[in-house]
C-alpha positions in Angstrom: 127.8 58.6 58.7 130.4 61.0 60.1 130.2 62.8 63.3 129.6 66.2 61.6 126.7 64.7 59.6 125.2 63.2 62.8 125.4 66.5 64.6 123.4 68.0 61.7 120.8 65.3 61.5 117.1 65.7 62.7 117.5 62.9 65.1 120.2 64.6 67.0 118.6 67.9 67.1 115.4 66.4 68.3 117.1 64.5 71.1 119.0 67.8 72.1 115.8 69.6 72.3 114.2 67.0 74.4 117.3 66.9 76.6 117.3 70.7 77.1 113.6 70.8 77.7 113.9 67.9 80.3 116.8 69.7 82.2 114.8 73.0 82.2 111.6 71.2 83.5 113.7 69.3 86.1 115.3 72.6 87.4 112.0 74.3 87.5 110.4 71.4 89.5 113.6 71.3 91.9 113.3 75.1 92.4 109.6 75.0 93.2 110.3 71.9 95.5 113.1 73.6 97.4 111.1 76.8 97.7 108.2 74.8 99.3 110.4 72.7 101.7 112.6 75.6 102.8 109.8 78.1 103.2 111.6 80.6 101.1 110.7 84.2 101.8 108.8 83.3 104.9 109.8 85.4 107.9 108.6 85.1 111.5 109.8 87.9 113.8 111.3 86.5 117.0 109.2 88.0 119.9 110.4 89.3 123.2 110.2 86.4 125.6 112.2 88.3 128.6 110.6 87.8 132.0 108.0 85.3 130.6 107.3 82.0 132.4 107.8 78.9 130.4 104.0 78.4 130.1 103.6 81.8 128.5 106.6 81.1 126.3 105.1 77.9 125.0 101.8 79.4 124.1 103.4 82.4 122.4 105.8 80.3 120.4 103.0 77.8 119.4 101.0 80.7 117.9 104.0 81.6 115.7 104.9 78.0 114.8 108.2 78.2 116.8 109.8 75.8 119.2 112.0 76.4 122.2 114.8 74.6 124.0 116.0 75.4 127.5 119.7 75.5 127.3 120.7 76.6 130.8 119.9 78.4 134.0 121.8 81.6 134.8 122.9 82.9 138.1 119.9 84.1 140.0 118.9 87.6 139.1 116.3 89.3 141.5 115.3 91.7 138.8 113.6 88.7 136.9 110.7 86.5 138.1 111.7 83.1 139.2 112.1 80.6 136.5 111.4 83.3 133.8 113.5 83.9 130.6 116.7 85.9 131.1 118.3 85.4 127.6 117.1 84.1 124.2 118.8 83.3 121.0 118.0 84.3 118.3 117.5 87.7 119.6 114.3 89.9 119.8 113.4 91.1 116.3 115.4 88.6 114.3 113.6 86.9 111.5 113.3 83.1 111.3 111.4 80.3 109.5 108.6 78.3 111.1 109.6 75.4 113.5 112.9 77.1 114.3 114.1 76.5 117.8 114.5 79.5 120.2 117.3 78.7 122.8 116.3 80.0 126.3 118.3 80.7 129.5 116.1 80.8 132.6 116.4 82.6 135.9 116.7 79.9 138.8 114.2 79.9 141.5 116.6 81.4 144.0 120.2 82.0 144.9 122.4 78.9 145.0 123.5 77.8 148.6 127.1 78.7 149.4 129.0 77.0 152.3 130.1 79.1 155.2 134.0 79.2 155.6 135.7 78.7 158.9 136.2 82.4 160.1 136.5 81.9 163.8 139.4 84.1 165.1 139.9 86.1 161.9 139.7 89.8 161.9 136.5 91.7 161.0 138.1 92.9 157.8 139.4 89.5 156.7 136.0 87.9 157.3 134.1 90.7 155.6 136.3 90.4 152.6 136.0 86.7 152.5 132.2 86.7 152.9 131.7 89.5 150.2 133.9 87.6 147.9 131.8 84.5 147.9 128.5 86.4 147.5 127.1 87.3 151.0 126.1 90.6 152.4 127.3 91.9 155.8 124.8 93.5 158.3 125.9 96.9 159.4 124.8 96.0 163.0 127.4 93.8 164.3 126.8 92.0 167.7 129.6 92.4 170.4 130.6 89.9 173.0 133.0 90.1 175.9 136.3 89.1 174.5 140.0 90.0 175.0 140.4 90.6 171.2 138.7 93.6 169.6 136.9 93.1 166.3 137.8 89.5 165.9 135.1 86.9 164.6 133.6 85.0 167.5 130.5 83.8 165.5 128.2 84.3 162.6 124.4 84.7 162.6 121.9 84.3 159.8 118.1 85.2 160.5 118.7 84.8 164.3 120.5 81.4 164.0 124.0 80.6 164.9 126.1 79.4 161.8 129.0 76.9 161.8 131.7 76.4 159.3 130.2 74.1 156.6 126.6 75.3 157.0 125.0 76.3 153.6 122.9 79.3 153.1 121.7 81.1 150.0 124.1 83.4 148.2 123.3 87.1 148.7 122.2 86.4 152.3 122.8 89.2 155.0 125.1 87.8 157.8 125.4 89.3 161.2 128.9 89.3 162.6 129.6 88.4 166.2 132.7 90.3 167.2 134.9 90.5 170.3 134.6 93.9 172.1 138.2 94.0 173.3 137.1 94.7 176.9 136.9 91.1 178.1 139.5 89.3 180.4 139.4 86.1 178.4 138.4 84.7 175.0 134.9 84.1 174.0 134.3 80.5 173.4 131.7 79.3 170.9 131.7 76.2 168.8 131.6 77.8 165.3 133.5 75.0 163.7 132.1 72.3 161.7 131.0 69.2 163.8 132.3 65.9 162.5 
């Protein structure tokens, strides 16, 4: 039997129909299976989690069949509650499928502690610039002590306590400057340097 005769035979046509039907059924089953496991056309809108605590976030996301992962803590932001959500990804209003992870950035519980530099003997302007640059605030009420030099740093205070170089206090704290008044006959001595 030649190839041409075989292609025209009932046996070949029967096998061809069976093969085409098998492939069609396989494709149909695969598409249904893929639709089922990928939750095709399922949309869950990502809620606004901003300023929520982790407990509230967990409850909210469980209701929606979503998960979360804490990726980082940002710099402390006083406009947000402590340990609350500052940022989220995907964003509010995006559509996701169930069990999707929402990545969260949290607000720390407070400002990070920053080390006090050695400023003894520096001018008020130098010290103010340096303290502002590392994240502190300067009280407008400076304390003056009898000293030969005017507006030279002779100490720093925080909440009524004397600070030494190397002490650590929270960023964004208000520091009071202790300055020379320029009317003294000698230099004001205070141990502001770090003790070894």
